[in-house]
TORPA-880199 format. One record per residue (C-alpha): residue in one letter; x, y, z; residue number from 1. Coordinates in nm, 2 decimals. Layout:
! residues N
{aa->a&east->X&north->Y&up->Z&i->NUM}
...
END
This chain:
! residues 310
{aa->m&east->10.01&north->12.02&up->10.44&i->1}
{aa->d&east->9.76&north->12.17&up->10.20&i->2}
{aa->i&east->9.40&north->12.27&up->10.25&i->3}
{aa->r&east->9.10&north->12.27&up->10.02&i->4}
{aa->e&east->8.72&north->12.30&up->10.07&i->5}
{aa->c&east->8.51&north->11.99&up->10.10&i->6}
{aa->s&east->8.22&north->12.08&up->9.87&i->7}
{aa->g&east->8.03&north->11.75&up->9.83&i->8}
{aa->s&east->7.66&north->11.76&up->9.74&i->9}
{aa->g&east->7.56&north->11.61&up->10.08&i->10}
{aa->v&east->7.52&north->11.27&up->10.22&i->11}
{aa->t&east->7.23&north->11.05&up->10.12&i->12}
{aa->a&east->7.03&north->10.93&up->10.42&i->13}
{aa->w&east->7.17&north->10.59&up->10.54&i->14}
{aa->r&east->6.92&north->10.32&up->10.50&i->15}
{aa->k&east->6.91&north->10.05&up->10.77&i->16}
{aa->n&east->6.82&north->9.74&up->10.56&i->17}
{aa->g&east->7.05&north->9.49&up->10.72&i->18}
{aa->l&east->7.33&north->9.73&up->10.80&i->19}
{aa->g&east->7.20&north->9.81&up->11.15&i->20}
{aa->v&east->7.28&north->9.45&up->11.25&i->21}
{aa->a&east->7.62&north->9.46&up->11.08&i->22}
{aa->l&east->7.72&north->9.78&up->11.24&i->23}
{aa->i&east->7.57&north->9.72&up->11.59&i->24}
{aa->f&east->7.93&north->9.67&up->11.71&i->25}
{aa->s&east->7.97&north->10.04&up->11.73&i->26}
{aa->l&east->7.74&north->10.05&up->12.04&i->27}
{aa->g&east->7.99&north->9.86&up->12.24&i->28}
{aa->l&east->8.25&north->10.14&up->12.19&i->29}
{aa->s&east->8.08&north->10.35&up->12.46&i->30}
{aa->a&east->8.28&north->10.15&up->12.72&i->31}
{aa->m&east->8.61&north->10.29&up->12.59&i->32}
{aa->t&east->8.82&north->10.55&up->12.77&i->33}
{aa->a&east->8.60&north->10.83&up->12.90&i->34}
{aa->h&east->8.89&north->11.08&up->12.85&i->35}
{aa->a&east->8.93&north->11.01&up->12.48&i->36}
{aa->e&east->8.96&north->11.32&up->12.26&i->37}
{aa->d&east->8.63&north->11.45&up->12.11&i->38}
{aa->v&east->8.74&north->11.45&up->11.74&i->39}
{aa->l&east->8.41&north->11.59&up->11.62&i->40}
{aa->a&east->8.44&north->11.88&up->11.86&i->41}
{aa->r&east->8.79&north->11.95&up->11.74&i->42}
{aa->i&east->8.67&north->11.94&up->11.37&i->43}
{aa->r&east->8.38&north->12.17&up->11.45&i->44}
{aa->d&east->8.60&north->12.42&up->11.62&i->45}
{aa->s&east->8.87&north->12.43&up->11.36&i->46}
{aa->k&east->8.63&north->12.37&up->11.06&i->47}
{aa->t&east->8.90&north->12.14&up->10.93&i->48}
{aa->i&east->8.94&north->11.76&up->10.90&i->49}
{aa->t&east->9.29&north->11.62&up->10.86&i->50}
{aa->i&east->9.35&north->11.33&up->10.62&i->51}
{aa->a&east->9.67&north->11.13&up->10.64&i->52}
{aa->y&east->9.77&north->11.00&up->10.30&i->53}
{aa->r&east->10.04&north->10.79&up->10.14&i->54}
{aa->e&east->10.26&north->10.92&up->9.85&i->55}
{aa->a&east->10.31&north->10.59&up->9.68&i->56}
{aa->s&east->10.03&north->10.34&up->9.76&i->57}
{aa->f&east->9.88&north->10.33&up->9.41&i->58}
{aa->p&east->9.58&north->10.31&up->9.35&i->59}
{aa->f&east->9.47&north->10.36&up->9.71&i->60}
{aa->s&east->9.66&north->10.68&up->9.80&i->61}
{aa->f&east->9.92&north->10.85&up->9.59&i->62}
{aa->l&east->10.02&north->11.19&up->9.44&i->63}
{aa->d&east->9.90&north->11.28&up->9.09&i->64}
{aa->q&east->10.09&north->11.49&up->8.83&i->65}
{aa->d&east->10.01&north->11.80&up->9.03&i->66}
{aa->k&east->10.13&north->11.65&up->9.36&i->67}
{aa->k&east->9.78&north->11.63&up->9.50&i->68}
{aa->p&east->9.67&north->11.32&up->9.70&i->69}
{aa->v&east->9.43&north->11.10&up->9.50&i->70}
{aa->g&east->9.32&north->10.74&up->9.50&i->71}
{aa->y&east->9.05&north->10.49&up->9.59&i->72}
{aa->a&east->9.10&north->10.54&up->9.97&i->73}
{aa->i&east->9.12&north->10.92&up->9.93&i->74}
{aa->d&east->8.78&north->10.92&up->9.75&i->75}
{aa->l&east->8.63&north->10.72&up->10.04&i->76}
{aa->c&east->8.78&north->10.96&up->10.29&i->77}
{aa->l&east->8.64&north->11.26&up->10.11&i->78}
{aa->k&east->8.29&north->11.10&up->10.13&i->79}
{aa->i&east->8.34&north->11.05&up->10.50&i->80}
{aa->a&east->8.45&north->11.41&up->10.53&i->81}
{aa->d&east->8.13&north->11.52&up->10.36&i->82}
{aa->a&east->7.93&north->11.31&up->10.61&i->83}
{aa->v&east->8.11&north->11.48&up->10.89&i->84}
{aa->k&east->8.04&north->11.82&up->10.74&i->85}
{aa->q&east->7.67&north->11.74&up->10.72&i->86}
{aa->q&east->7.66&north->11.60&up->11.07&i->87}
{aa->l&east->7.82&north->11.91&up->11.21&i->88}
{aa->k&east->7.60&north->12.14&up->10.99&i->89}
{aa->l&east->7.91&north->12.32&up->10.87&i->90}
{aa->p&east->7.87&north->12.55&up->10.57&i->91}
{aa->q&east->8.23&north->12.47&up->10.48&i->92}
{aa->l&east->8.48&north->12.21&up->10.59&i->93}
{aa->n&east->8.84&north->12.24&up->10.50&i->94}
{aa->i&east->9.05&north->11.94&up->10.42&i->95}
{aa->a&east->9.41&north->11.93&up->10.55&i->96}
{aa->y&east->9.64&north->11.67&up->10.41&i->97}
{aa->v&east->9.94&north->11.53&up->10.59&i->98}
{aa->p&east->10.18&north->11.27&up->10.43&i->99}
{aa->v&east->10.26&north->10.95&up->10.62&i->100}
{aa->t&east->10.47&north->10.65&up->10.57&i->101}
{aa->s&east->10.42&north->10.29&up->10.66&i->102}
{aa->s&east->10.65&north->10.35&up->10.96&i->103}
{aa->n&east->10.48&north->10.65&up->11.11&i->104}
{aa->r&east->10.11&north->10.63&up->11.00&i->105}
{aa->i&east->9.99&north->10.47&up->11.32&i->106}
{aa->d&east->10.17&north->10.72&up->11.54&i->107}
{aa->v&east->10.02&north->11.01&up->11.34&i->108}
{aa->i&east->9.67&north->10.88&up->11.40&i->109}
{aa->s&east->9.72&north->10.77&up->11.77&i->110}
{aa->g&east->9.89&north->11.11&up->11.84&i->111}
{aa->g&east->9.59&north->11.31&up->11.71&i->112}
{aa->k&east->9.78&north->11.46&up->11.42&i->113}
{aa->a&east->9.52&north->11.33&up->11.17&i->114}
{aa->d&east->9.15&north->11.23&up->11.18&i->115}
{aa->l&east->9.16&north->10.97&up->10.91&i->116}
{aa->e&east->9.44&north->10.76&up->10.75&i->117}
{aa->c&east->9.35&north->10.69&up->10.39&i->118}
{aa->g&east->9.58&north->10.44&up->10.24&i->119}
{aa->s&east->9.65&north->10.06&up->10.23&i->120}
{aa->t&east->9.66&north->9.98&up->10.60&i->121}
{aa->t&east->9.57&north->9.63&up->10.73&i->122}
{aa->n&east->9.33&north->9.61&up->11.02&i->123}
{aa->n&east->9.48&north->9.36&up->11.27&i->124}
{aa->a&east->9.48&north->9.30&up->11.65&i->125}
{aa->e&east->9.82&north->9.45&up->11.72&i->126}
{aa->r&east->9.73&north->9.78&up->11.55&i->127}
{aa->r&east->9.38&north->9.79&up->11.72&i->128}
{aa->k&east->9.56&north->9.84&up->12.05&i->129}
{aa->k&east->9.65&north->10.19&up->11.93&i->130}
{aa->v&east->9.39&north->10.29&up->11.67&i->131}
{aa->d&east->9.05&north->10.21&up->11.55&i->132}
{aa->f&east->8.94&north->10.09&up->11.21&i->133}
{aa->t&east->8.62&north->10.12&up->11.01&i->134}
{aa->i&east->8.48&north->9.87&up->10.76&i->135}
{aa->a&east->8.73&north->9.72&up->10.53&i->136}
{aa->h&east->8.75&north->9.87&up->10.18&i->137}
{aa->f&east->8.97&north->9.60&up->10.02&i->138}
{aa->m&east->9.10&north->9.25&up->10.08&i->139}
{aa->a&east->9.46&north->9.19&up->9.96&i->140}
{aa->s&east->9.69&north->8.88&up->9.97&i->141}
{aa->s&east->10.06&north->8.89&up->10.05&i->142}
{aa->r&east->10.27&north->8.77&up->9.75&i->143}
{aa->m&east->10.59&north->8.87&up->9.58&i->144}
{aa->i&east->10.71&north->9.04&up->9.26&i->145}
{aa->v&east->11.02&north->8.90&up->9.09&i->146}
{aa->r&east->11.21&north->8.93&up->8.77&i->147}
{aa->v&east->11.08&north->8.69&up->8.51&i->148}
{aa->d&east->11.44&north->8.59&up->8.41&i->149}
{aa->d&east->11.51&north->8.47&up->8.77&i->150}
{aa->k&east->11.25&north->8.19&up->8.73&i->151}
{aa->i&east->11.12&north->8.23&up->9.09&i->152}
{aa->k&east->10.77&north->8.08&up->9.11&i->153}
{aa->n&east->10.70&north->8.02&up->9.48&i->154}
{aa->w&east->10.85&north->8.06&up->9.83&i->155}
{aa->p&east->11.08&north->7.76&up->9.83&i->156}
{aa->d&east->11.26&north->7.92&up->9.53&i->157}
{aa->l&east->11.38&north->8.20&up->9.76&i->158}
{aa->r&east->11.64&north->7.98&up->9.94&i->159}
{aa->d&east->11.95&north->8.19&up->10.00&i->160}
{aa->k&east->11.80&north->8.49&up->9.82&i->161}
{aa->r&east->11.77&north->8.85&up->9.91&i->162}
{aa->v&east->11.41&north->8.95&up->9.99&i->163}
{aa->v&east->11.29&north->9.31&up->10.04&i->164}
{aa->t&east->10.98&north->9.45&up->10.19&i->165}
{aa->t&east->10.87&north->9.80&up->10.30&i->166}
{aa->k&east->10.96&north->9.91&up->10.65&i->167}
{aa->g&east->10.67&north->9.91&up->10.89&i->168}
{aa->t&east->10.45&north->9.66&up->10.70&i->169}
{aa->t&east->10.31&north->9.32&up->10.79&i->170}
{aa->s&east->10.49&north->9.13&up->10.51&i->171}
{aa->v&east->10.81&north->9.03&up->10.70&i->172}
{aa->k&east->10.61&north->8.91&up->10.99&i->173}
{aa->s&east->10.40&north->8.70&up->10.75&i->174}
{aa->l&east->10.72&north->8.53&up->10.63&i->175}
{aa->e&east->10.85&north->8.48&up->10.98&i->176}
{aa->d&east->10.52&north->8.33&up->11.10&i->177}
{aa->r&east->10.55&north->8.07&up->10.83&i->178}
{aa->g&east->10.91&north->8.00&up->10.92&i->179}
{aa->q&east->11.02&north->8.09&up->10.58&i->180}
{aa->v&east->11.30&north->8.34&up->10.66&i->181}
{aa->r&east->11.50&north->8.10&up->10.88&i->182}
{aa->s&east->11.43&north->7.78&up->10.69&i->183}
{aa->l&east->11.52&north->7.93&up->10.36&i->184}
{aa->n&east->11.81&north->8.13&up->10.48&i->185}
{aa->m&east->11.67&north->8.45&up->10.33&i->186}
{aa->t&east->11.84&north->8.79&up->10.37&i->187}
{aa->v&east->11.57&north->9.04&up->10.46&i->188}
{aa->l&east->11.61&north->9.40&up->10.34&i->189}
{aa->e&east->11.38&north->9.70&up->10.40&i->190}
{aa->g&east->11.28&north->9.98&up->10.17&i->191}
{aa->h&east->11.16&north->10.32&up->10.29&i->192}
{aa->d&east->10.85&north->10.30&up->10.08&i->193}
{aa->h&east->10.70&north->10.07&up->9.81&i->194}
{aa->n&east->10.88&north->10.25&up->9.52&i->195}
{aa->e&east->11.22&north->10.21&up->9.69&i->196}
{aa->s&east->11.15&north->9.84&up->9.76&i->197}
{aa->f&east->11.05&north->9.77&up->9.40&i->198}
{aa->k&east->11.36&north->9.97&up->9.27&i->199}
{aa->m&east->11.58&north->9.73&up->9.46&i->200}
{aa->v&east->11.43&north->9.44&up->9.26&i->201}
{aa->e&east->11.47&north->9.65&up->8.94&i->202}
{aa->d&east->11.83&north->9.72&up->9.02&i->203}
{aa->k&east->11.90&north->9.35&up->9.12&i->204}
{aa->k&east->11.98&north->9.45&up->9.48&i->205}
{aa->a&east->11.70&north->9.21&up->9.58&i->206}
{aa->d&east->11.55&north->8.90&up->9.43&i->207}
{aa->a&east->11.19&north->8.95&up->9.54&i->208}
{aa->f&east->10.97&north->9.22&up->9.69&i->209}
{aa->v&east->10.71&north->9.07&up->9.93&i->210}
{aa->m&east->10.40&north->9.29&up->9.96&i->211}
{aa->d&east->10.02&north->9.29&up->9.92&i->212}
{aa->d&east->9.94&north->9.18&up->9.57&i->213}
{aa->v&east->9.73&north->9.48&up->9.47&i->214}
{aa->l&east->10.03&north->9.71&up->9.54&i->215}
{aa->l&east->10.25&north->9.49&up->9.34&i->216}
{aa->y&east->10.02&north->9.50&up->9.04&i->217}
{aa->g&east->10.03&north->9.88&up->9.06&i->218}
{aa->l&east->10.41&north->9.88&up->9.06&i->219}
{aa->k&east->10.43&north->9.63&up->8.78&i->220}
{aa->a&east->10.19&north->9.83&up->8.57&i->221}
{aa->t&east->10.40&north->10.15&up->8.61&i->222}
{aa->a&east->10.74&north->9.98&up->8.55&i->223}
{aa->k&east->10.94&north->10.07&up->8.24&i->224}
{aa->d&east->10.91&north->9.71&up->8.12&i->225}
{aa->p&east->10.61&north->9.55&up->8.29&i->226}
{aa->a&east->10.66&north->9.22&up->8.10&i->227}
{aa->a&east->11.00&north->9.18&up->8.28&i->228}
{aa->y&east->10.83&north->9.12&up->8.61&i->229}
{aa->a&east->10.58&north->8.86&up->8.75&i->230}
{aa->i&east->10.37&north->8.84&up->9.07&i->231}
{aa->v&east->10.40&north->8.49&up->9.21&i->232}
{aa->g&east->10.38&north->8.28&up->9.52&i->233}
{aa->d&east->10.09&north->8.12&up->9.71&i->234}
{aa->p&east->9.91&north->8.38&up->9.92&i->235}
{aa->l&east->10.07&north->8.41&up->10.27&i->236}
{aa->t&east->9.79&north->8.60&up->10.43&i->237}
{aa->t&east->9.46&north->8.79&up->10.37&i->238}
{aa->e&east->9.50&north->9.16&up->10.44&i->239}
{aa->p&east->9.18&north->9.35&up->10.51&i->240}
{aa->y&east->9.25&north->9.72&up->10.43&i->241}
{aa->a&east->9.06&north->9.98&up->10.63&i->242}
{aa->i&east->9.07&north->10.35&up->10.71&i->243}
{aa->m&east->9.23&north->10.42&up->11.05&i->244}
{aa->l&east->9.09&north->10.67&up->11.30&i->245}
{aa->p&east->9.18&north->10.77&up->11.65&i->246}
{aa->k&east->9.10&north->10.52&up->11.92&i->247}
{aa->g&east->8.84&north->10.57&up->12.19&i->248}
{aa->d&east->8.59&north->10.81&up->12.03&i->249}
{aa->p&east->8.27&north->10.61&up->11.99&i->250}
{aa->a&east->8.07&north->10.90&up->11.84&i->251}
{aa->y&east->8.32&north->10.97&up->11.57&i->252}
{aa->k&east->8.37&north->10.61&up->11.49&i->253}
{aa->a&east->8.00&north->10.55&up->11.47&i->254}
{aa->l&east->7.97&north->10.83&up->11.21&i->255}
{aa->v&east->8.25&north->10.70&up->11.00&i->256}
{aa->d&east->8.11&north->10.34&up->11.02&i->257}
{aa->r&east->7.76&north->10.47&up->10.91&i->258}
{aa->e&east->7.90&north->10.65&up->10.61&i->259}
{aa->m&east->8.11&north->10.35&up->10.51&i->260}
{aa->g&east->7.80&north->10.13&up->10.55&i->261}
{aa->r&east->7.60&north->10.37&up->10.33&i->262}
{aa->i&east->7.87&north->10.38&up->10.06&i->263}
{aa->i&east->7.85&north->10.00&up->10.05&i->264}
{aa->h&east->7.47&north->9.97&up->10.08&i->265}
{aa->d&east->7.41&north->10.23&up->9.81&i->266}
{aa->g&east->7.65&north->10.06&up->9.57&i->267}
{aa->e&east->7.89&north->10.35&up->9.55&i->268}
{aa->i&east->8.18&north->10.12&up->9.65&i->269}
{aa->y&east->8.14&north->9.92&up->9.32&i->270}
{aa->k&east->8.15&north->10.24&up->9.12&i->271}
{aa->l&east->8.47&north->10.35&up->9.30&i->272}
{aa->y&east->8.62&north->10.01&up->9.26&i->273}
{aa->s&east->8.55&north->10.02&up->8.88&i->274}
{aa->k&east->8.71&north->10.37&up->8.86&i->275}
{aa->w&east->9.04&north->10.27&up->9.03&i->276}
{aa->f&east->9.08&north->9.90&up->8.94&i->277}
{aa->l&east->8.90&north->9.84&up->8.61&i->278}
{aa->s&east->8.92&north->10.17&up->8.42&i->279}
{aa->a&east->9.19&north->10.40&up->8.28&i->280}
{aa->i&east->9.33&north->10.63&up->8.55&i->281}
{aa->p&east->9.41&north->10.98&up->8.43&i->282}
{aa->a&east->9.63&north->11.05&up->8.73&i->283}
{aa->k&east->9.86&north->10.77&up->8.61&i->284}
{aa->n&east->9.87&north->10.85&up->8.24&i->285}
{aa->n&east->9.55&north->10.65&up->8.18&i->286}
{aa->l&east->9.71&north->10.33&up->8.31&i->287}
{aa->t&east->9.46&north->10.04&up->8.37&i->288}
{aa->l&east->9.51&north->9.78&up->8.64&i->289}
{aa->n&east->9.24&north->9.54&up->8.51&i->290}
{aa->m&east->9.21&north->9.38&up->8.85&i->291}
{aa->p&east->8.86&north->9.23&up->8.90&i->292}
{aa->m&east->8.71&north->9.24&up->9.25&i->293}
{aa->g&east->8.82&north->8.93&up->9.45&i->294}
{aa->y&east->8.58&north->8.68&up->9.59&i->295}
{aa->l&east->8.67&north->8.75&up->9.96&i->296}
{aa->f&east->8.62&north->9.12&up->9.92&i->297}
{aa->r&east->8.30&north->9.08&up->9.73&i->298}
{aa->e&east->8.16&north->8.85&up->9.99&i->299}
{aa->s&east->8.26&north->9.08&up->10.28&i->300}
{aa->l&east->8.05&north->9.36&up->10.13&i->301}
{aa->r&east->7.74&north->9.15&up->10.18&i->302}
{aa->f&east->7.77&north->9.19&up->10.56&i->303}
{aa->p&east->7.98&north->9.51&up->10.63&i->304}
{aa->s&east->8.16&north->9.50&up->10.96&i->305}
{aa->d&east->8.49&north->9.61&up->11.11&i->306}
{aa->h&east->8.53&north->9.27&up->11.27&i->307}
{aa->v&east->8.81&north->9.09&up->11.08&i->308}
{aa->g&east->9.04&north->8.80&up->11.14&i->309}
{aa->n&east->9.37&north->8.87&up->11.32&i->310}
END
């Protein structure tokens, strides 16, 4: 865990224009457990906010050349941290970073070991039993990356094939829900993280890696021979990514929601999207994803809300 100072220039006053309606859901949170931990009080007392990050969820949350957490979701969380700093009127707020995996990220947040999880986590009903989510910062679709030479184009081509996904993610469940695993006689493998899962495809230990498309684009772009791989398959699901936070603290959640609403309303979300999805990324040797903002995500920004399909 490493700590640094949050030294943002402050938080622009949140303007209500339409967002009050979109975020009114936060008022209903007051009915939650009365004994929930007061996250803001803990942050005030320790003068530290703890951010859980992923080491290999490019471009959302990953380690740069200096082994520091960076990414699209990290930038969003730093803005939230600055809003917390201003709300608590702290002259200084330290940022503590704790690494998480797809397997333990929910337990880290629900166990109070981090105040925000900044990565590529899907907001769904099952996870909302243990944690809360703020407004989605991305919409992904579950697809697969394959070797071009294998001529796999869609899900029926995976009959009797080896399919890998990352442990603790929603991808295997998506396949099972569609009846694909059993009907196609797939062998399902699991990687510890996204890099390990993709390496199994590179090493021909798996025929396809099923995961959210944006993460696959990042892995393809950083491969030794990007042209050797293709991202294929009809979308299985739509995955709304959102920052996780501890469940049952309405005051803290309302603050996080307000700041996410402000980021969207003031247009900062588009600048951050351009930085990480359309421009050269210095932290990845100036690699460019060239991934335009999808229609579903663009439309969701018109009416910001944490209410998503399950």
